[in-house]
C-alpha positions in Angstrom: -70.8 -6.1 -39.0 -71.7 -2.5 -38.2 -71.3 -3.3 -34.4 -67.9 -4.8 -35.1 -66.9 -1.6 -36.9 -67.9 0.6 -34.1 -66.2 -1.6 -31.5 -63.0 -1.5 -33.5 -63.2 2.2 -34.0 -63.7 2.7 -30.3 -60.7 0.5 -29.4 -58.6 2.4 -31.9 -59.7 5.7 -30.3 -58.7 4.5 -26.9 -55.4 3.1 -28.1 -54.3 6.1 -30.2 -52.5 9.1 -28.8 -51.4 12.5 -30.1 -47.8 12.5 -31.3 -47.6 16.2 -32.4 -48.2 18.8 -31.1 -47.6 18.2 -27.4 -47.6 20.3 -24.3 -43.8 20.6 -24.5 -43.8 21.4 -28.2 -47.0 23.3 -29.0 -48.2 24.2 -32.4 -48.3 27.8 -33.3 -51.2 29.2 -35.3 -52.7 32.6 -35.9 -56.4 33.2 -35.7 -58.0 32.0 -38.9 -55.0 29.8 -39.7 -54.6 26.0 -39.7 -52.3 23.5 -38.0 -51.7 19.7 -38.2 -52.3 17.1 -35.5 -50.4 13.8 -35.9 -51.6 10.7 -34.2 -49.7 7.5 -33.7 -52.4 5.6 -35.5 -55.5 6.5 -37.6 -58.8 6.9 -35.7 -62.4 7.9 -36.6 -62.4 11.6 -35.8 -65.8 13.1 -35.1 -64.8 16.4 -33.6 -61.8 18.6 -32.9 -61.8 21.5 -30.5 -59.7 23.9 -28.4 -60.2 24.4 -24.7 -58.7 26.7 -22.2 -59.6 28.3 -18.8 -61.9 31.2 -19.2 -64.0 29.7 -22.0 -67.7 28.7 -21.4 -67.3 25.8 -23.8 -64.6 24.4 -26.2 -64.0 26.2 -29.5 -65.1 23.8 -32.3 -62.7 23.6 -35.2 -63.4 22.5 -38.8 -61.0 19.8 -39.9 -60.1 17.2 -42.4 -58.2 14.0 -42.0 -55.6 12.1 -44.1 -54.4 8.9 -42.6 -53.2 9.7 -39.1 -52.9 13.5 -39.7 -55.7 15.9 -38.9 -55.6 19.4 -40.4 -57.7 21.8 -38.2 -58.7 25.4 -38.9 -58.9 27.9 -36.1 -61.7 30.4 -36.3 -60.7 34.0 -37.0 -62.2 35.3 -33.8 -60.3 32.9 -31.5 -58.8 34.8 -28.6 -55.0 34.7 -28.3 -53.7 32.2 -25.8 -52.5 28.6 -25.0 -55.1 25.9 -25.7 -55.7 22.2 -25.1 -56.4 19.9 -28.1 -59.7 18.0 -27.6 -60.6 15.2 -30.1 -63.9 13.3 -30.0 -65.0 15.1 -26.9 -61.9 14.2 -24.9 -61.1 10.6 -26.1 -57.9 12.1 -27.3 -56.6 15.1 -25.3 -53.3 17.0 -25.0 -53.1 20.0 -22.7 -51.5 23.3 -23.8 -50.6 22.0 -27.2 -51.7 24.9 -29.4 -50.5 28.5 -29.1 -52.9 30.8 -30.9 -50.8 33.9 -31.3 -50.1 37.0 -33.4 -46.4 37.4 -32.9 -45.0 40.3 -35.0 -42.6 42.0 -32.7 -39.8 41.0 -30.3 -39.9 37.4 -28.9 -39.1 37.4 -25.2 -37.7 34.1 -24.0 -36.9 32.5 -20.7 -34.4 29.7 -21.0 -34.2 27.0 -18.3 -31.9 24.0 -18.7 -30.7 20.9 -16.9 -33.5 20.8 -14.4 -32.4 17.2 -13.6 -35.6 16.3 -11.9 -34.8 13.4 -9.6 -31.6 15.0 -8.2 -31.1 15.7 -4.5 -28.6 18.4 -3.7 -29.1 21.0 -1.0 -32.8 20.6 -2.0 -34.8 18.5 -4.4 -34.5 19.9 -8.0 -38.3 20.0 -8.3 -38.4 23.0 -5.9 -36.1 25.0 -8.3 -38.3 24.0 -11.2 -41.5 25.2 -9.4 -39.7 28.4 -8.6 -38.8 28.9 -12.3 -42.4 28.4 -13.3 -43.4 31.0 -10.8 -40.9 33.4 -12.4 -42.1 32.5 -15.9 -45.8 32.9 -15.0 -45.2 36.4 -13.6 -42.4 37.6 -15.8 -42.4 39.5 -19.1 -41.9 36.4 -21.2 -43.7 35.1 -24.3 -42.2 31.6 -24.2 -40.1 29.2 -22.1 -37.4 27.1 -23.7 -36.1 24.0 -21.8 -32.9 22.9 -23.4 -32.4 19.3 -22.2 -31.9 17.1 -19.2 -35.3 17.7 -17.8 -35.1 14.2 -16.4 -32.0 13.1 -14.5 -32.3 9.5 -15.7 -34.5 9.1 -18.8 -35.1 5.5 -17.9 -37.0 6.5 -14.8 -40.6 7.5 -15.8 -41.2 9.3 -12.6 -38.5 11.8 -13.4 -40.4 12.8 -16.5 -43.7 12.7 -14.7 -42.6 15.1 -12.0 -41.2 17.5 -14.7 -44.5 17.4 -16.6 -46.5 17.8 -13.4 -44.9 21.0 -12.3 -43.8 22.5 -15.6 -47.4 22.2 -16.9 -48.5 24.7 -14.2 -47.0 27.3 -16.6 -49.3 29.6 -18.5 -46.7 30.4 -21.2 -45.9 28.0 -24.1 -43.0 25.7 -23.3 -40.7 24.3 -26.0 -38.4 21.4 -24.9 -35.6 19.3 -26.3 -33.9 16.2 -24.9 -30.5 16.1 -23.3 -28.1 13.3 -22.8 -29.7 12.4 -19.4 -33.1 12.1 -21.0 -31.5 9.4 -23.2 -29.8 7.7 -20.2 -31.4 4.3 -19.7 -33.9 5.2 -22.4 -31.9 5.8 -25.6 -34.9 5.3 -27.9 -36.5 8.1 -25.9 -39.7 6.1 -25.2 -40.3 7.9 -21.9 -39.3 11.3 -23.3 -41.8 10.9 -26.2 -44.5 9.7 -23.9 -44.2 12.4 -21.3 -42.8 15.4 -23.2 -42.9 15.2 -26.9 -40.9 14.7 -30.1 -37.1 15.1 -29.7 -36.6 16.9 -33.1 -39.0 19.5 -34.3 -39.5 23.0 -35.8 -42.1 25.7 -35.4 -42.7 28.9 -37.4 -43.8 31.6 -34.9 -44.5 34.8 -36.9 -41.2 36.1 -38.2 -39.2 33.5 -36.3 -38.2 29.9 -37.1 -37.5 27.9 -33.9 -35.7 24.5 -34.4 -35.2 21.9 -31.8 -32.4 19.4 -32.3 -31.3 16.3 -30.4 -27.6 15.9 -29.6 -28.1 12.4 -28.3 -26.7 10.4 -25.5 -23.1 10.7 -26.6 -23.2 14.4 -27.4 -23.1 14.8 -31.2 -25.4 15.3 -34.1 -26.3 12.4 -36.3 -26.5 12.7 -40.1 -30.3 12.4 -40.0 -30.6 15.3 -37.5 -28.4 17.5 -39.7 -30.4 16.5 -42.8 -33.6 17.6 -41.0 -31.9 20.8 -40.0 -30.9 21.5 -43.6 -34.4 20.8 -45.0 -36.0 23.1 -42.5 -33.5 26.0 -43.1 -34.1 25.6 -46.9 -37.8 25.8 -46.5 -37.7 29.0 -44.4 -34.6 30.9 -45.4 -36.0 34.4 -44.6 -37.1 33.7 -41.0 -35.1 34.8 -38.0 -33.7 31.5 -36.8 -33.4 30.3 -33.2 -31.9 26.8 -32.5 -32.2 24.8 -29.3 -29.6 22.0 -28.8 -28.5 20.5 -25.5 -24.7 20.2 -25.9 -23.1 23.5 -26.9 -21.4 23.4 -30.3 -19.0 26.0 -28.9 -18.1 26.7 -25.2 -15.6 28.5 -23.1 -16.3 28.9 -19.4 -16.9 32.4 -18.2 -16.2 33.9 -21.6 -17.5 36.2 -24.3 -15.5 35.4 -27.4 -15.9 36.7 -31.0 -14.5 34.4 -33.7 -14.7 33.7 -37.4 -15.5 30.4 -39.2 -14.4 30.1 -42.8 -14.9 26.4 -43.3 -13.9 22.9 -42.1 -10.3 23.9 -41.9 -11.1 26.2 -39.0 -12.4 23.4 -36.8 -8.9 22.4 -35.7 -7.9 26.1 -35.2 -11.0 26.7 -33.0 -10.2 23.6 -31.1 -6.7 24.7 -30.1 -6.1 27.3 -27.4 -4.4 30.2 -29.3 -2.5 31.3 -26.2 -0.9 27.9 -25.8 -1.7 27.9 -22.1 -4.6 25.5 -22.3 -5.3 22.3 -24.2 -8.5 23.3 -25.9 -10.3 26.5 -27.1 -14.0 26.7 -28.0 -15.0 23.6 -29.9 -17.1 21.2 -27.7 -15.2 18.1 -28.9 -17.9 15.5 -28.3 -19.3 16.8 -31.6 -16.2 15.5 -33.3 -17.4 11.9 -32.9 -19.3 12.8 -36.1 -17.1 15.5 -37.5 -18.6 15.6 -41.0 -22.1 16.3 -39.4 -20.6 18.9 -37.1 -18.9 20.7 -40.0 -22.2 20.5 -42.0 -24.1 21.9 -39.1 -21.7 24.9 -38.8 -21.8 25.4 -42.6 -25.6 25.6 -42.5 -25.7 27.8 -39.4 -23.4 30.3 -41.0 -25.0 30.1 -44.5 -28.5 30.7 -43.3 -27.5 33.3 -40.7 -28.9 31.7 -37.6 -29.4 34.4 -35.0 -29.1 32.3 -31.8 -28.1 28.8 -30.8 -28.9 28.2 -27.1 -27.6 25.2 -25.1 -27.1 23.9 -21.6 -25.3 20.7 -20.5 -22.3 22.4 -18.9 -23.7 23.1 -15.5 -21.5 26.2 -14.8 -22.8 27.8 -18.0 -21.9 31.4 -18.5 -20.5 31.2 -22.1 -21.3 33.3 -25.1 -19.4 32.6 -28.3 -20.1 34.7 -31.4 -19.2 33.0 -34.7 -19.8 35.1 -37.9 -22.6 36.9 -36.1 -24.4 33.9 -34.7 -24.6 33.8 -30.9 -23.9 30.4 -29.3 -25.0 30.8 -25.7 -24.7 28.3 -22.8 -26.7 28.7 -19.6 -26.1 27.2 -16.2 -28.1 24.4 -14.7 -31.4 25.1 -13.0 -31.4 22.0 -10.8 -28.4 19.8 -11.5 -25.1 19.4 -9.7 -23.1 22.6 -9.2 -22.4 25.0 -6.4 -25.4 26.9 -5.0 -25.6 29.3 -8.0 -28.3 27.6 -10.0 -30.1 29.8 -12.5 -31.7 30.7 -15.8 -31.4 33.3 -18.5 -33.6 35.6 -20.6 -33.4 36.8 -24.2 -35.1 39.2 -26.5 -34.9 38.3 -30.2 -36.1 40.9 -32.7 -37.7 40.5 -36.2 -34.6 42.1 -37.8 -32.4 39.4 -36.3 -30.9 41.4 -33.4 -30.4 39.4 -30.2 -30.3 40.8 -26.6 -28.8 38.3 -24.2 -29.7 38.7 -20.6 -27.2 37.9 -17.8 -27.6 34.6 -16.0 -29.9 35.0 -13.0 -28.5 33.0 -10.2 -31.2 31.6 -8.0 -29.0 30.4 -5.1 -31.4 29.2 -2.3 -34.6 30.7 -3.9 -37.2 28.0 -4.3 -40.9 27.3 -4.2 -43.1 24.4 -3.1 -46.5 23.5 -4.6 -48.8 20.9 -3.3 -52.5 20.1 -3.8 -55.2 17.8 -2.6 -58.9 17.3 -2.8 -59.8 20.5 -0.9 -57.0 23.0 -1.6 -53.6 23.7 -3.1 -50.7 25.3 -1.2 -48.0 27.5 -2.7 -45.0 28.4 -0.6 -42.4 30.7 -2.1 -39.1 31.6 -0.4 -37.6 33.9 -2.9 -36.5 37.4 -3.5 -36.9 36.9 -7.3 -40.6 36.1 -7.2 -42.8 38.5 -9.2 -45.5 40.5 -7.5 -48.3 38.9 -9.6 -48.5 35.5 -11.1 -50.9 33.4 -13.0 -50.8 29.7 -12.4 -52.7 26.6 -13.5 -53.7 24.1 -10.9 -55.4 20.7 -11.3 -58.5 21.4 -9.3 -61.4 23.8 -8.9 -60.7 25.6 -5.7 -62.5 28.6 -4.3 -61.1 31.1 -1.9 -57.7 32.2 -0.6 -56.1 31.8 2.8 -52.9 33.6 3.5 -50.6 31.7 5.9 -47.6 34.0 5.6 -46.8 37.2 3.8 -49.7 38.9 1.9 -51.7 37.9 -1.1 -54.8 38.8 -3.1 -56.8 36.6 -5.4 -57.3 38.7 -8.5 -59.0 36.3 -11.0 -60.2 32.7 -11.3 -60.7 31.2 -14.7 -62.3 27.7 -14.9 -61.8 25.2 -17.6 -64.8 24.3 -19.7 -64.0 20.5 -19.3 -62.9 20.9 -15.6 -59.3 19.9 -16.4 -57.6 22.6 -14.4 -58.2 26.2 -13.1 -56.2 29.3 -13.8 -55.6 31.6 -10.8 -54.1 35.1 -10.9 -52.7 36.2 -7.6 -50.8 39.2 -6.2 -48.1 38.2 -3.8 -45.6 39.8 -1.4 -43.4 38.8 1.5 -40.7 36.3 2.0 -41.7 33.6 2.5 -45.1 34.0 1.1 -47.4 31.0 1.9 -50.9 30.7 0.6 -53.7 28.1 0.4 -56.1 28.3 -2.5 -59.4 26.6 -1.7 -60.7 25.2 1.6 -57.7 25.0 3.8 -58.6 22.0 6.0 -55.3 20.2 6.6 -55.4 16.6 7.9 -51.8 15.4 7.8 -50.6 12.0 8.8 -47.0 11.7 9.8 -45.1 8.5 10.3 -41.5 7.9 11.3 -40.3 5.2 8.9 -36.8 4.5 10.4 -34.1 5.9 12.6 -30.5 4.9 11.8 -28.5 4.0 13.8 -31.1 2.5 16.1 -28.8 2.9 19.2 -26.6 5.8 18.5 -23.5 6.7 20.4 -22.1 10.2 20.9 -20.7 11.5 17.6 -22.9 9.3 15.4 -24.8 11.0 12.5 -28.4 10.1 13.0 -30.8 9.9 10.1 -34.5 10.1 10.7 -36.7 9.2 7.7 -40.3 10.4 7.9 -43.3 10.0 5.6 -46.1 12.5 5.6 -49.4 12.7 3.6 -52.3 15.1 3.5 -55.1 14.1 1.0 -56.8 17.4 1.6 -54.1 20.0 1.0 -50.7 18.2 0.6 -47.7 18.6 2.8 -45.4 21.5 1.8 -42.7 20.7 4.5 -42.3 19.4 8.0 -41.0 21.1 11.1 -38.6 19.1 13.2 -37.8 20.9 16.4 -38.8 24.1 14.7 -36.6 23.6 11.6 -38.1 23.4 8.2 -37.4 20.1 6.4 -38.3 19.9 2.7 -39.3 16.7 1.0 -36.7 14.5 -0.7 -37.7 12.8 -4.0 -36.2 9.3 -4.2 -39.3 8.3 -6.1 -42.5 10.1 -7.2 -43.7 10.6 -3.7 -41.4 12.5 -1.3 -40.1 11.5 2.1 -38.6 13.9 4.7 -35.2 13.3 6.1 -33.7 14.9 9.2 -30.1 14.5 10.2 -28.2 15.5 13.3 -25.1 14.6 15.2 -26.0 12.6 18.3 -24.5 13.7 21.6 -27.0 12.5 24.3 -30.6 11.3 24.5 -32.7 13.7 22.6 -36.4 14.3 21.9 -37.5 15.3 18.4 -40.9 17.0 17.8 -42.2 16.5 14.3 -45.0 18.7 13.0 -46.8 18.8 9.6 -48.5 22.2 9.1 -52.0 22.0 10.5 -51.5 18.8 12.3 -50.6 17.6 15.8 -47.0 17.2 16.8 -45.4 13.8 17.0 -42.5 13.3 19.5 -39.9 10.6 19.3 -37.0 9.7 21.6 -33.6 9.2 20.2 -31.4 7.3 22.7 -32.4 6.1 26.1 -33.4 9.1 28.3 -32.9 8.8 32.0 -34.5 12.2 32.6 -37.0 14.1 30.4 -35.2 15.3 27.3 -34.7 19.0 27.1 -31.9 19.3 24.5 -32.1 20.2 20.9 -30.2 18.2 18.4 -27.2 19.7 16.7 -27.5 19.5 13.0 -24.6 18.8 10.7 -23.8 21.4 9.5 -25.3 23.3 12.4 -28.6 25.0 11.3 -29.9 28.1 12.8 -32.8 27.2 15.1 -36.0 28.9 14.1 -38.9 29.7 16.2 -42.3 28.6 15.0 -45.0 31.1 15.1 -48.6 29.8 15.6 -51.1 31.8 13.5 -54.5 32.6 15.0 -55.9 29.4 13.6 -53.3 27.3 15.4 -51.2 26.4 12.3 -47.5 26.6 12.7 -45.4 28.4 10.1 -41.7 29.0 9.8 -40.4 32.5 10.2 -38.4 34.3 7.5 -35.2 33.3 9.2 -36.1 29.6 8.8 -33.2 27.3 7.9 -33.0 24.6 5.2 -32.2 21.4 7.0 -32.3 19.2 4.0 -31.1 15.6 3.8 -29.3 16.1 0.5 -26.8 18.4 2.1 -25.6 15.5 4.3 -26.6 12.3 2.6 -26.9 12.7 -1.1 -24.0 14.8 -2.2 -22.9 12.0 -4.5 -26.3 10.7 -5.5 -26.4 12.6 -8.8 -22.9 11.3 -9.8 -24.0 7.8 -8.8 -27.1 8.0 -10.9 -25.0 9.2 -13.9 -22.7 6.3 -13.5 -25.6 3.9 -13.5 -27.1 5.6 -16.5 -23.7 5.7 -18.3 -23.3 2.0 -17.8 -26.1 1.5 -20.2 -23.9 2.5 -23.0 -20.5 2.3 -21.5 -20.0 6.0 -21.3 -17.4 7.2 -18.8 -18.7 9.1 -15.8 -18.0 12.8 -15.3 -16.4 14.3 -12.2 -18.7 17.3 -12.1 -17.8 18.6 -8.6 -15.2 21.0 -10.0 -15.7 22.4 -13.5 -18.8 20.4 -14.3 -17.4 19.4 -17.7 -16.0 16.0 -18.5 -12.4 15.4 -19.1 -11.9 14.9 -22.7 -10.9 11.6 -24.1 -7.8 11.4 -26.2 -7.5 12.6 -29.7 -10.6 14.6 -30.4 -13.2 11.9 -30.8 -15.4 12.2 -27.8 -13.6 14.3 -25.2 -16.0 16.5 -23.2 -19.0 14.4 -22.4 -22.3 14.9 -20.6 -23.1 16.6 -17.4 
């Protein structure tokens, strides 16, 4: 009987998982305080600990259990920082799920939104996400808020996996909420809960109350979400309140508007353009699909003097609406469809309720690539926004630093007591800056998967699809006839696509950094090929400079010959149409204003980007 008990307990431990806190919604606790851990099923708990890079061993916590909830106490001498939760020696584990802090002053926030991992535009969206994590890790921020649409299609697990893989390199606490695309193809949010965390939550962080709400697939608040909102506001009426919700309750493109809300009768007034020149004013009318809930949300927001409501969804962003002193701010997309002016925004919120709203930072073509393998990790940053020093977490224990371009200095290495990941502090300069952390021993394998059309005629657009892998250090990019080609993510593992307009038989030389070049012939050559393909649009050819070790690296003038520019301009819209078909939601033409045309008579109008 005892053996059966232990076997059952072991199976339960293996089957259970941590529901809250999660890496994308960490618990906040002060030294000497307590926090709760909620499991999806009860387990026999023998130990609870916190672990982080720089510790010799995990910090043991005292705890008590009640059903599937564990209440754990943090020792008073616990250093401030971001910690992993370790239960039963690692049988249950959640990285970066506890923020031990002592926040009493201003809260410095970096907002990213609409990362749309899985999208291919002028480059894969993951490269803008990695760049944002570089900025967050080296910038003067306490927290990062991700306000929805982390995944382009929620029903694709690998979209969430890629977001988690690269966002978790951040050394600052991340708080995320779902957007309508996170619901797409996964309206119960099974994937979102698995890879990110709970969709609705709150955290008390010193003098601040941070509330995460879910505006759903159709872009409005349900009665249950508003009831949750009311209960939390009643419980903490004196805190400075910050709300994260994906769809903006109020929005006006490229505007700063101050208005007054006196009650439900003002919804219609705020929905009509007072100048008479436009059809709508500032109400984001998808919320009117549940107008009573919208009106209740506004009543509570005004009553409890919420300081800041931050949103995304509208990819062109750049909207600040002040209603009775509450700031409703919408920020542009980090990685989704728009022109080239992707970006993010910073804030400072003070204990007295004052809010400083930073201007949107437009990232344009700034990006970063991060790869890793069994021997080393590579970080390639092409940006004039990169900080001079960053701290980054990488899933490996690498030693040493090799500078492949620019300049860099390894300042500190902090190892994890359980070997989960290692934290590196690095000083960087140059553009691009390219470093390898660890034993840089590249061993890339390159394969041309297909060339279409097989027998091109002059004027044809030729597409060359290439796979590349390096188990030692990863592949940051390829060089095709000296031009840098970034990976394209059509699934979890990237491929590399090169396009050019065919004029006559041409030789392409393909090179992965640290490897040997591969040459392929396009068209039948009667004489040795000496021409260089003409890209569409025409890229600027870039010389490749071999370093003293024989590794090629692109120069600062390197061009971005990326397949999305030619081949996938409509992929995001197509993915949205596929996702929308799940619930019969009309597609949005986001090429112009990046907002949806409203449907008639108020009910659902502007819908998801």
